[in-house]
VEXDREN-2710 file (C-alpha; in Angstrom, 1 decimal):
% VEXDREN-2710
k/r/px/py/pz
1/UNK/155.5/-93.3/152.4
2/UNK/152.9/-90.7/153.5
3/UNK/153.8/-87.0/152.6
4/UNK/153.1/-84.6/155.5
5/UNK/154.3/-81.4/153.8
6/UNK/154.1/-80.7/150.1
7/UNK/155.3/-77.3/148.8
8/UNK/154.8/-76.4/145.1
9/UNK/156.1/-73.3/143.3
10/UNK/156.6/-71.3/146.5
11/UNK/157.8/-67.8/145.9
12/UNK/158.3/-64.9/148.3
13/UNK/159.1/-61.4/147.1
14/UNK/159.3/-58.6/149.6
15/UNK/158.1/-55.1/149.0
16/UNK/161.6/-53.8/148.3
17/UNK/161.8/-56.2/145.3
18/UNK/164.0/-58.8/147.0
19/UNK/163.0/-62.4/146.2
20/UNK/163.8/-64.7/149.0
21/UNK/162.3/-67.9/147.5
22/UNK/162.1/-68.8/143.8
23/UNK/159.5/-71.4/143.0
24/UNK/160.5/-73.8/145.7
25/UNK/159.2/-77.4/145.4
26/UNK/159.7/-79.7/148.4
27/UNK/158.0/-82.8/149.8
28/UNK/158.6/-84.1/153.4
29/UNK/157.8/-87.6/154.4
30/UNK/156.1/-88.7/157.6
31/UNK/158.5/-89.6/160.4
32/UNK/161.7/-88.5/158.7
33/UNK/164.4/-86.1/159.9
34/UNK/165.0/-83.6/157.0
35/UNK/167.9/-81.2/157.2
36/UNK/167.8/-78.0/155.2
37/UNK/171.3/-76.7/154.6
38/UNK/172.3/-73.3/153.2
39/UNK/174.4/-70.2/153.9
40/UNK/173.0/-67.1/155.6
41/UNK/170.3/-65.4/153.5
42/UNK/169.6/-68.6/151.5
43/UNK/165.9/-68.6/152.3
44/UNK/165.8/-71.2/155.1
45/UNK/164.0/-69.1/157.7
46/UNK/161.7/-67.6/155.1
47/UNK/160.6/-71.1/154.0
48/UNK/159.9/-72.1/157.6
49/UNK/158.0/-68.9/158.2
50/UNK/155.8/-69.5/155.2
51/UNK/154.8/-73.0/156.4
52/UNK/154.2/-71.8/159.9
53/UNK/152.1/-68.8/158.9
54/UNK/154.6/-66.1/159.8
55/UNK/155.4/-65.1/156.2
56/UNK/152.8/-64.7/153.5
57/UNK/153.9/-66.3/150.2
58/UNK/153.8/-64.3/147.0
59/UNK/152.7/-67.4/145.1
60/UNK/152.7/-71.2/145.3
61/UNK/150.9/-73.7/147.5
62/UNK/151.6/-75.4/150.8
63/UNK/149.8/-78.5/151.8
64/UNK/150.2/-79.9/155.3
65/UNK/148.8/-83.3/156.2
66/UNK/147.0/-83.2/152.8
67/UNK/145.2/-79.9/153.4
68/UNK/145.8/-76.4/152.1
69/UNK/147.6/-74.3/154.6
70/UNK/146.1/-71.1/153.3
71/UNK/142.6/-72.3/153.8
72/UNK/143.0/-74.2/157.1
73/UNK/145.9/-72.3/158.7
74/UNK/144.6/-72.2/162.3
75/UNK/143.7/-75.9/162.5
76/UNK/146.9/-77.0/160.8
77/UNK/149.2/-74.7/162.7
78/UNK/148.1/-76.5/165.9
79/UNK/149.7/-79.6/164.6
80/UNK/153.0/-77.8/163.9
81/UNK/155.8/-77.0/166.3
82/UNK/158.4/-74.3/165.8
83/UNK/161.7/-73.7/167.6
84/UNK/162.7/-70.3/166.3
85/UNK/166.3/-69.2/165.7
86/UNK/165.9/-66.2/168.1
87/UNK/165.2/-66.4/171.8
88/UNK/161.7/-64.9/171.9
89/UNK/160.0/-65.5/175.2
90/UNK/159.3/-63.8/178.5
91/UNK/162.7/-64.0/180.3
92/UNK/161.2/-63.3/183.7
93/UNK/158.8/-66.2/183.5
94/UNK/159.6/-69.6/185.3
95/UNK/160.3/-72.4/182.9
96/UNK/157.4/-74.6/183.8
97/UNK/154.9/-71.8/183.5
98/UNK/156.2/-70.8/180.1
99/UNK/155.9/-74.3/178.8
100/UNK/152.4/-74.6/180.2
101/UNK/151.4/-71.3/178.6
102/UNK/152.6/-72.6/175.2
103/UNK/150.4/-75.6/175.6
104/UNK/147.4/-73.5/176.4
105/UNK/147.9/-71.3/173.4
106/UNK/146.8/-74.2/171.2
107/UNK/143.7/-74.9/173.2
108/UNK/145.0/-78.0/175.0
109/UNK/144.0/-78.7/178.6
110/UNK/146.7/-78.6/181.3
111/UNK/148.7/-81.9/181.5
112/UNK/151.3/-81.7/184.3
113/UNK/152.5/-85.2/183.6
114/UNK/153.2/-84.5/179.9
115/UNK/155.0/-81.2/180.7
116/UNK/157.1/-83.0/183.3
117/UNK/158.0/-85.6/180.8
118/UNK/159.1/-83.0/178.3
119/UNK/161.2/-81.1/180.8
120/UNK/162.9/-84.2/182.1
121/UNK/163.7/-85.4/178.6
122/UNK/165.5/-82.0/178.0
123/UNK/167.2/-82.0/181.4
124/UNK/165.1/-79.0/182.5
125/UNK/163.1/-80.5/185.3
126/UNK/165.5/-79.3/188.0
127/UNK/165.2/-75.8/186.5
128/UNK/161.4/-75.8/186.3
129/UNK/160.9/-73.0/188.8
130/UNK/163.9/-70.9/187.6
131/UNK/163.3/-67.7/185.6
132/UNK/164.4/-68.2/182.0
133/UNK/166.7/-65.2/182.2
134/UNK/168.9/-67.0/184.8
135/UNK/169.6/-70.0/182.5
136/UNK/172.6/-70.5/180.3
137/UNK/172.3/-70.0/176.5
138/UNK/172.1/-73.8/175.9
139/UNK/169.4/-74.2/178.6
140/UNK/167.4/-71.3/177.1
141/UNK/167.5/-73.1/173.7
142/UNK/166.2/-76.2/175.4
143/UNK/163.3/-74.2/176.9
144/UNK/162.3/-73.1/173.3
145/UNK/162.3/-76.8/172.3
146/UNK/160.1/-77.7/175.3
147/UNK/157.7/-74.9/174.4
148/UNK/157.5/-76.2/170.8
149/UNK/156.8/-79.7/172.1
150/UNK/154.2/-78.7/174.7
151/UNK/151.2/-79.0/172.3
152/UNK/152.5/-82.4/171.0
153/UNK/153.1/-81.4/167.3
154/UNK/153.2/-83.9/164.5
155/UNK/155.5/-81.8/162.4
156/UNK/158.4/-79.9/164.2
157/UNK/160.6/-77.2/162.7
158/UNK/163.9/-76.6/164.4
159/UNK/165.6/-73.4/163.1
160/UNK/169.3/-73.6/164.1
161/UNK/168.4/-75.5/167.2
162/UNK/171.9/-75.9/168.5
163/UNK/173.3/-72.5/167.7
164/UNK/175.4/-71.3/170.6
165/UNK/175.2/-74.7/172.3
166/UNK/178.3/-76.5/173.5
167/UNK/179.1/-80.0/172.1
168/UNK/177.8/-81.9/175.0
169/UNK/174.4/-80.2/175.0
170/UNK/174.3/-80.5/171.2
171/UNK/174.6/-84.2/171.4
172/UNK/171.9/-84.4/174.1
173/UNK/169.6/-82.5/171.7
174/UNK/170.4/-84.9/168.9
175/UNK/169.3/-87.8/171.1
176/UNK/166.1/-86.0/172.0
177/UNK/165.4/-85.4/168.3
178/UNK/166.1/-89.0/167.6
179/UNK/163.5/-90.0/170.3
180/UNK/161.0/-87.7/168.6
181/UNK/161.4/-89.5/165.4
182/UNK/160.9/-92.8/167.2
183/UNK/157.6/-91.4/168.4
184/UNK/156.5/-90.6/164.8
185/UNK/157.2/-86.9/164.8
186/UNK/158.4/-85.5/161.5
187/UNK/161.4/-83.1/162.1
188/UNK/162.7/-80.5/159.7
189/UNK/165.8/-78.7/160.9
190/UNK/168.1/-76.0/159.5
191/UNK/171.7/-76.0/160.7
192/UNK/175.1/-74.6/160.0
193/UNK/176.7/-77.7/161.6
194/UNK/177.3/-80.0/158.7
195/UNK/178.1/-82.9/161.0
196/UNK/174.7/-82.4/162.5
197/UNK/173.0/-83.2/159.2
198/UNK/175.3/-86.0/158.4
199/UNK/174.8/-87.6/161.8
200/UNK/171.0/-87.2/162.1
201/UNK/169.2/-86.6/158.8
202/UNK/167.5/-89.2/156.6
203/UNK/167.5/-86.7/153.8
204/UNK/169.2/-83.4/153.1
205/UNK/168.1/-80.4/151.0
206/UNK/170.5/-77.8/149.9
207/UNK/169.1/-74.2/149.4
208/UNK/171.0/-71.3/147.9
209/UNK/169.7/-67.9/147.0
210/UNK/166.1/-69.1/147.4
211/UNK/166.6/-72.1/145.1
212/UNK/166.6/-75.7/146.1
213/UNK/169.7/-77.0/144.6
214/UNK/169.5/-80.7/145.7
215/UNK/167.4/-83.0/147.7
216/UNK/168.4/-86.6/148.3
217/UNK/169.0/-89.3/150.9
218/UNK/172.0/-88.5/153.1
219/UNK/173.8/-91.7/152.1
220/UNK/173.0/-91.2/148.4
221/UNK/174.5/-87.7/148.5
222/UNK/177.7/-89.0/150.1
223/UNK/177.8/-91.9/147.6
224/UNK/177.1/-89.8/144.5
225/UNK/179.1/-86.7/145.3
226/UNK/181.6/-88.0/147.8
227/UNK/185.3/-88.1/147.0
228/UNK/188.4/-90.0/148.0
229/UNK/191.6/-88.0/148.1
230/UNK/194.9/-89.7/148.2
231/UNK/198.4/-88.2/148.5
232/UNK/201.2/-90.6/147.7
233/UNK/204.7/-89.5/148.8
234/UNK/207.3/-90.8/146.4
235/UNK/210.8/-92.0/147.4
236/UNK/212.3/-90.1/144.5
237/UNK/210.9/-87.1/142.6
238/UNK/209.5/-87.7/139.2
239/UNK/209.8/-85.3/136.2
240/UNK/206.3/-86.4/134.9
241/UNK/203.4/-88.6/135.7
242/UNK/204.3/-92.3/135.1
243/UNK/202.4/-93.8/132.2
244/UNK/201.0/-96.8/134.2
245/UNK/199.0/-94.5/136.4
246/UNK/198.2/-91.6/134.0
247/UNK/194.7/-92.9/133.2
248/UNK/193.7/-92.5/136.9
249/UNK/193.8/-88.7/136.5
250/UNK/196.6/-88.3/139.0
251/UNK/198.6/-85.1/139.3
252/UNK/202.2/-84.3/140.5
253/UNK/202.8/-81.9/143.3
254/UNK/205.6/-80.9/145.7
255/UNK/208.1/-80.6/142.9
256/UNK/207.4/-84.2/141.7
257/UNK/207.6/-85.8/145.1
258/UNK/203.9/-86.4/145.5
259/UNK/201.2/-88.0/143.4
260/UNK/197.7/-86.7/144.1
261/UNK/194.5/-88.5/143.3
262/UNK/190.8/-87.5/143.6
263/UNK/188.1/-90.0/142.7
264/UNK/184.5/-90.9/143.2
265/UNK/182.6/-93.9/144.4
266/UNK/185.4/-96.4/143.4
267/UNK/188.1/-94.2/145.0
268/UNK/189.5/-96.6/147.5
269/UNK/189.7/-99.4/144.9
270/UNK/191.5/-97.1/142.4
271/UNK/194.0/-96.0/145.1
272/UNK/194.9/-99.6/145.6
273/UNK/195.3/-100.1/141.8
274/UNK/197.5/-97.0/141.7
275/UNK/199.9/-98.4/144.3
276/UNK/200.0/-101.8/142.6
277/UNK/200.9/-100.1/139.3
278/UNK/203.6/-98.0/141.0
279/UNK/205.1/-101.2/142.5
280/UNK/205.0/-103.1/139.2
281/UNK/206.8/-100.1/137.5
282/UNK/209.5/-100.1/140.2
283/UNK/208.5/-96.7/141.6
284/UNK/208.9/-96.6/145.4
285/UNK/206.7/-94.6/147.7
286/UNK/207.2/-93.9/151.4
287/UNK/203.6/-93.0/152.5
288/UNK/200.0/-92.7/151.5
289/UNK/197.5/-90.2/153.0
290/UNK/193.9/-91.1/152.2
291/UNK/191.0/-88.8/153.1
292/UNK/187.2/-89.1/152.5
293/UNK/185.2/-86.0/151.7
294/UNK/182.7/-84.9/154.3
295/UNK/179.3/-83.6/153.7
296/UNK/180.8/-80.1/154.3
297/UNK/183.2/-80.6/151.4
298/UNK/180.3/-81.6/149.2
299/UNK/178.2/-78.7/150.3
300/UNK/180.9/-76.1/149.6
301/UNK/181.8/-77.7/146.2
302/UNK/178.1/-77.7/145.2
303/UNK/177.5/-74.1/146.2
304/UNK/180.7/-73.0/144.5
305/UNK/179.8/-74.8/141.3
306/UNK/176.3/-73.2/141.2
307/UNK/177.9/-69.8/142.0
308/UNK/180.3/-70.2/139.1
309/UNK/177.4/-71.2/136.8
310/UNK/175.4/-68.2/137.9
311/UNK/178.3/-65.9/137.3
312/UNK/178.9/-67.3/133.8
313/UNK/175.2/-66.9/132.9
END
């Protein structure tokens, strides 16, 4: 599959000595939705700024559509859209004029039909003559997306696109982003909403303290790092773990009234084997609570493990 963005050894150290990015390597494929997850201060916005020409890297290379961003910034930037985290636009300007202006900034001729299509897709057409300042926070966020789409970018960055947006509007935006992918646009988004990445992204990258900790297919991350947790409530408390289930790595809790299990890819199968072993051993249980780890659980565990490793070092 064609690579549209290739980052190698990207480092950014600010004048005060703070290093926001440490030798980042990252490749983005054409037409995919890529989610970049990380806590505040992890380097997400700095990485986006470097690709969009808003931040000058200290070292490293950025290739967009097979060309060096440093050498051909102006031409390549015209093929990139950016929805910034902050609302930075003229609040007294009508919506349609603001979107038209963004299109003109990249040298494109006026196209009322295309602008209408964008505004309708974002449920903004009825607000086209309204001043941006009169809109709700969610609608203002949609205006930023419309402005980023106005020059028909092939690569689109969404920096926290649904921050401050209610659930209904957030799902509307998910559908819009899905339509962009169907049209061949490559989308890179940063988000604090773990379910957003799990729902939409083809691949996920996890960044912490300026380091890329992991990049993989969303399903692969869930399969490789996901966990099945089971809590089996026993009819009678046990003084110790029964021998028939000890090899499953279970633990006793609640003063011996609960068997706790945590497993990996074969978790559900092993839970079934545990219950069969208890039955064969004549050990009664009154309930089973099974829970699958979410991407958020994986994310937190991964950052905690890297944090512990850093502290130990």
